[in-house]
C-alpha positions in Angstrom: -30.7 -26.8 -15.5 -29.8 -23.3 -14.1 -26.1 -24.0 -14.7 -26.7 -24.3 -18.5 -28.6 -21.0 -18.8 -26.6 -18.8 -21.2 -25.7 -15.3 -19.8 -25.8 -12.5 -22.4 -22.5 -10.9 -21.3 -21.0 -8.2 -23.4 -18.0 -9.5 -25.3 -16.0 -6.3 -25.1 -16.5 -6.2 -21.3 -15.4 -9.8 -21.0 -12.2 -8.9 -22.8 -11.7 -5.7 -20.7 -12.1 -7.6 -17.5 -9.5 -10.2 -18.5 -7.0 -7.6 -19.8 -7.3 -5.4 -16.7 -6.6 -8.5 -14.6 -3.4 -8.9 -16.6 -4.4 -12.4 -17.6 -4.0 -14.3 -20.9 -6.7 -16.6 -22.2 -4.5 -19.6 -21.4 -4.3 -18.7 -17.7 -8.1 -18.1 -17.5 -8.7 -21.5 -19.2 -6.5 -23.2 -16.6 -8.5 -21.7 -13.8 -11.6 -23.4 -15.0 -10.0 -26.9 -14.8 -12.3 -28.1 -17.5 -11.4 -29.5 -20.9 -14.4 -27.7 -22.4 -13.2 -24.2 -21.5 -10.3 -23.9 -23.9 -8.4 -20.6 -24.6 -10.1 -20.6 -28.0 -13.5 -20.7 -26.4 -12.6 -17.8 -24.1 -11.5 -15.8 -27.2 -14.9 -16.7 -28.8 -16.8 -15.3 -25.8 -14.9 -12.0 -26.2 -15.4 -11.8 -30.0 -17.9 -9.3 -31.5 -21.0 -11.1 -32.8 -20.1 -14.2 -30.9 -22.6 -17.0 -31.2 -21.2 -18.8 -28.1 -21.8 -17.2 -24.7 -20.8 -18.4 -21.2 -23.4 -19.9 -19.0 -24.4 -18.2 -15.8 -22.3 -20.5 -13.8 -19.3 -19.9 -16.1 -19.8 -16.1 -15.8 -19.9 -16.4 -12.0 -16.5 -18.2 -12.3 -15.2 -15.4 -14.5 -16.4 -12.9 -11.9 -14.4 -14.7 -9.3 -11.3 -15.0 -11.4 -11.3 -11.3 -12.5 -12.5 -10.0 -9.1 -15.3 -8.0 -10.8 -19.0 -7.8 -9.7 -21.2 -10.1 -11.8 -23.4 -7.1 -12.9 -20.4 -5.4 -14.7 -20.4 -8.1 -17.4 -23.9 -7.0 -18.6 -22.9 -3.3 -19.2 -23.0 -2.2 -22.8 -19.4 -1.0 -22.7 -16.4 -1.4 -20.5 -16.1 1.0 -17.5 -13.1 3.1 -16.8 -9.7 1.6 -17.6 -7.4 0.9 -14.7 -4.3 3.0 -14.9 -1.1 1.0 -14.5 1.2 3.0 -12.1 4.8 3.7 -12.8 7.0 0.8 -11.6 9.8 2.0 -9.3 10.8 -1.5 -8.2 14.1 -3.2 -8.9 14.2 -5.2 -12.1 16.8 -7.9 -11.2 15.2 -11.2 -10.2 11.6 -10.1 -10.8 9.3 -11.0 -13.6 8.4 -8.3 -16.0 5.2 -6.4 -15.4 2.8 -6.4 -12.5 1.4 -9.7 -11.2 -2.3 -10.4 -11.1 -2.3 -10.4 -7.3 -0.6 -7.0 -7.1 -2.7 -5.6 -9.8 -5.9 -6.6 -7.9 -4.5 -4.8 -4.8 -3.8 -1.7 -6.7 -7.1 -1.7 -8.4 -8.9 -2.2 -5.1 -7.1 0.8 -3.6 -8.1 2.9 -6.6 -11.7 1.8 -6.4 -11.8 2.6 -2.7 -10.6 6.1 -3.4 -13.4 6.5 -6.0 -15.8 5.2 -3.4 -14.6 7.7 -0.8 -15.0 10.6 -3.3 -18.6 9.4 -3.9 -19.3 9.2 -0.1 -18.1 12.8 0.3 -20.5 13.8 -2.4 -23.3 11.9 -0.7 -22.5 13.8 2.5 -22.5 17.1 0.6 -18.9 17.7 1.9 -15.7 18.7 0.2 -12.9 16.2 0.5 -9.8 17.5 2.4 -7.1 18.9 0.2 -3.6 17.5 0.4 -1.5 20.5 1.4 2.0 19.4 0.6 4.1 19.6 -2.6 7.7 19.5 -3.6 10.3 19.3 -6.3 13.3 17.0 -6.7 15.5 20.1 -7.1 14.9 21.0 -3.5 17.0 19.8 -0.6 15.5 16.7 1.0 15.8 18.3 4.4 13.6 21.2 3.2 10.8 18.9 2.1 11.1 16.9 5.3 10.8 20.0 7.4 7.6 21.1 5.6 6.2 17.5 5.9 7.0 17.3 9.6 5.4 20.7 10.3 2.2 19.7 8.4 2.1 16.3 10.2 2.2 18.2 13.5 4.5 15.7 15.2 7.5 17.0 17.2 10.7 15.1 17.9 9.6 15.1 21.6 6.3 13.5 20.6 8.1 10.8 18.6 10.6 10.0 21.3 7.8 9.6 23.9 5.9 6.9 22.1 6.3 3.7 24.2 6.0 1.1 21.4 6.5 0.7 17.7 2.7 0.0 17.4 1.9 3.4 18.9 4.5 5.0 16.6 2.9 3.4 13.5 -0.6 4.5 14.5 0.5 8.0 15.3 2.4 8.5 12.0 -0.4 6.8 10.0 -3.1 8.9 11.6 -1.1 12.1 11.0 -0.8 11.3 7.3 -4.5 10.6 7.1 -5.3 14.0 8.6 -3.5 15.5 5.6 -6.3 14.1 3.4 -4.5 10.9 2.4 -6.1 7.4 2.4 -3.6 5.0 4.0 -4.2 1.3 3.2 -2.2 -1.6 4.6 -1.9 -4.3 1.9 -2.0 -7.9 3.1 -0.8 -11.1 1.4 1.8 -9.6 -0.9 5.4 -10.6 -0.4 7.7 -7.7 0.5 10.1 -8.8 -2.2 7.4 -7.9 -4.7 6.2 -4.6 -3.2 6.9 -2.5 -0.1 4.6 0.4 -0.9 2.8 2.3 -3.6 1.3 5.8 -4.1 -1.7 7.0 -6.1 -1.1 10.7 -6.5 -4.6 11.7 -7.7 -6.0 14.8 -6.0 -8.0 15.0 -3.8 -7.7 11.9 -1.6 -4.4 10.6 -2.8 -3.5 7.0 -1.6 -0.6 5.5 0.2 -0.4 1.7 0.3 2.1 -0.1 2.6 2.9 -3.8 2.8 1.3 -5.3 6.0 3.8 -8.1 6.0 6.5 -5.8 7.2 7.3 -5.0 10.8 5.7 -1.8 12.2 8.9 0.2 12.1 9.6 -0.7 8.5 6.0 0.3 7.6 6.6 3.7 9.2 9.5 4.3 6.8 7.3 3.0 3.9 4.6 5.6 4.7 7.1 8.5 4.7 8.7 7.3 1.5 5.2 7.1 -0.2 4.3 10.5 1.3 7.3 12.0 -0.5 6.0 10.5 -3.8 2.7 12.3 -3.2 4.5 15.5 -2.6 6.2 15.0 -5.9 2.8 14.1 -7.5 4.1 10.7 -8.5 2.0 7.5 -8.7 4.0 4.3 -8.5 5.0 1.0 -7.0 8.1 0.9 -4.8 10.5 -1.4 -3.0 13.0 1.5 -2.0 16.1 -0.4 -3.3 18.8 2.1 -4.2 21.2 -0.5 -5.5 18.9 -1.8 -8.3 19.4 -2.2 -12.0 16.4 0.0 -12.7 16.9 3.0 -15.0 19.0 5.8 -13.6 16.1 8.2 -13.3 14.1 5.6 -11.4 16.9 5.1 -9.0 17.3 8.8 -8.6 13.7 9.2 -7.6 13.9 6.4 -5.1 17.1 7.7 -3.5 15.5 11.1 -3.2 12.3 9.7 -1.5 14.4 7.7 0.8 16.4 10.7 1.8 13.3 12.8 2.6 11.8 9.9 4.6 15.0 9.6 6.6 15.0 13.3 7.3 11.4 13.2 8.5 11.9 10.3 10.9 15.4 11.3 12.1 16.4 14.8 11.2 20.2 14.9 10.8 20.8 17.5 13.5 18.8 15.6 16.1 20.2 12.2 15.0 23.8 13.2 15.2 23.3 15.0 18.6 22.3 11.7 20.3 24.8 10.9 23.1 25.7 7.6 21.6 26.8 9.2 18.4 28.1 12.6 19.5 30.4 11.0 22.0 32.3 9.1 19.3 34.7 10.5 16.6 33.0 11.5 13.3 34.7 8.8 11.3 33.8 5.5 9.7 33.7 2.8 12.4 31.8 -0.2 13.5 28.9 0.0 16.0 27.9 -2.3 18.8 24.5 -4.0 18.3 23.3 -2.7 21.6 23.8 0.9 20.5 22.0 0.3 17.2 19.1 -1.3 19.0 19.0 1.6 21.5 18.7 4.2 18.8 16.2 2.0 16.9 14.0 1.9 20.0 14.4 5.6 20.7 13.3 6.8 17.3 11.0 3.8 16.6 12.6 3.0 13.3 14.2 -0.2 12.1 17.8 -1.2 12.9 18.5 -1.1 9.1 17.4 2.5 9.1 19.8 3.4 12.0 22.8 1.8 10.2 21.8 3.4 6.9 21.7 6.8 8.7 25.2 6.2 10.1 26.4 5.4 6.7 24.9 8.5 5.1 26.7 10.7 7.7 30.1 8.9 7.3 29.9 7.1 10.6 30.2 3.6 9.3 31.5 1.8 6.2 29.4 0.5 3.3 30.6 -3.1 4.1 29.4 -2.7 7.7 26.0 -1.5 6.5 25.7 -4.3 4.0 26.6 -6.9 6.5 24.0 -5.6 9.0 21.4 -5.3 6.3 21.9 -8.9 5.4 21.8 -10.0 9.0 18.6 -8.2 9.8 16.9 -9.5 6.7 17.9 -13.1 7.6 16.6 -12.6 11.2 13.3 -11.3 9.9 12.8 -14.2 7.5 13.6 -16.7 10.3 11.1 -15.1 12.7 8.4 -15.1 10.0 9.1 -18.8 9.2 9.0 -19.8 12.9 5.9 -17.8 14.0 2.4 -18.0 12.6 0.5 -14.8 12.1 -1.2 -13.3 15.1 -4.9 -14.1 15.0 -7.0 -10.9 14.8 -10.7 -10.2 15.1 -12.0 -9.6 11.6 -13.6 -6.2 12.2 -10.4 -4.8 13.8 -8.3 -6.3 11.0 -10.4 -4.6 8.3 -10.1 -1.3 10.2 -6.3 -1.6 10.2 -6.2 -2.6 6.5 -8.6 0.1 5.4 -7.4 2.9 7.7 -9.3 5.2 10.0 -10.0 7.8 7.3 -11.8 5.4 4.9 -13.5 3.3 7.6 -14.6 6.4 9.5 -16.0 8.0 6.3 -18.0 4.9 5.5 -19.5 4.8 9.0 -20.3 8.6 8.9 -22.1 8.2 5.6 -24.1 5.3 7.1 -25.0 7.4 10.2 -26.2 10.2 7.9 -28.7 7.9 6.3 -26.9 7.9 2.9 -25.9 4.3 3.1 -27.9 1.2 4.0 -26.5 -1.2 6.6 -25.8 -3.7 3.7 -23.9 -1.1 1.7 -21.8 -0.1 4.7 -20.9 -3.7 5.5 -20.1 -4.3 1.8 -17.7 -1.3 1.7 -15.9 -2.5 4.8 -16.1 -6.3 3.9 -17.4 -7.3 7.3 -20.5 -8.9 8.7 -23.0 -7.5 11.2 -21.4 -9.6 14.0 -18.2 -7.6 13.6 -19.7 -4.2 14.2 -19.0 -4.2 18.0 -15.3 -4.4 17.2 -15.6 -1.2 15.2 -17.8 0.5 17.8 -15.0 0.1 20.3 -13.0 2.5 18.1 -15.5 4.7 16.4 -18.4 4.8 18.9 -21.9 3.5 18.5 -22.9 2.5 14.9 
């Protein structure tokens, strides 16, 4: 009986929810797997003055499909419109537009940013102000020097980190201290997206693909940090040899150059004994040397070979061969090894970042959030709290 109860959803909100999910009525109809829910019927639900309305059960299904709270469908008008970010990704081999899965991830990141701003207001505190800016007419090395100074990480600090995981944590935490929310995005293929930036102030956002290795994620963070300095919101894959428009390629090349200078300043990189002891000409490099430099700077092997290419120390063909080899090895490892099992609370902390997670916990401790609200923001259950307490202290 309850399943047949009609739900007085607002037609314009139903249409808004579908459109902001980047779905057509045919796709929504297919998700129902019912001959009764045709594309025409979905259009009818969205029409002004519609006589037909979804049942409560059908509305719950729409809530699940569009990833919107059930209550939103009863609003008299649609809430804010999701702003589609600029697409810096390569065009070749990719479908046009942004997939539903990626759109949901981008929308969730933007909604978490809005949540964080509200939490700062609840705490009667001013959000931190992102202190960096830059222009593309500047030298990449100059932007990198300012960024490195603001991050407060010296080359000596960097070379002392014992593991790539420590390096990732340290760089990520340093970026968060600049007033940036850093989110790690799961379940999106790296061929679709490596990173994105939301350059809204205050509390801009950096999103990085959690499917990449830690050293690759470090570069992603610095690339997106550069986009924030340029005040650019967009989705990236960092490919410089794409068939994207020239201006798009120019931006990505510039952001790559700044990220490279942050992580391995030219003067420091070229002064390494393995490089300084050899002639400054195009040449091939032994894999052991590449791996040694990769471990020392806690960057990927692809990064090292690219840096050698940029400074005229190897050929383009050598770089391309190594890039293809490393990508093949990465795919093989991913195919042969299942993902490491993580405790859910710790996983959510890594995905949401210390800045956002800590803000939610602080707001709860102040009495401005209920336990249920805190758990909802973090998407965890009470049983997972001890995993967060190990990092943030008693909750």
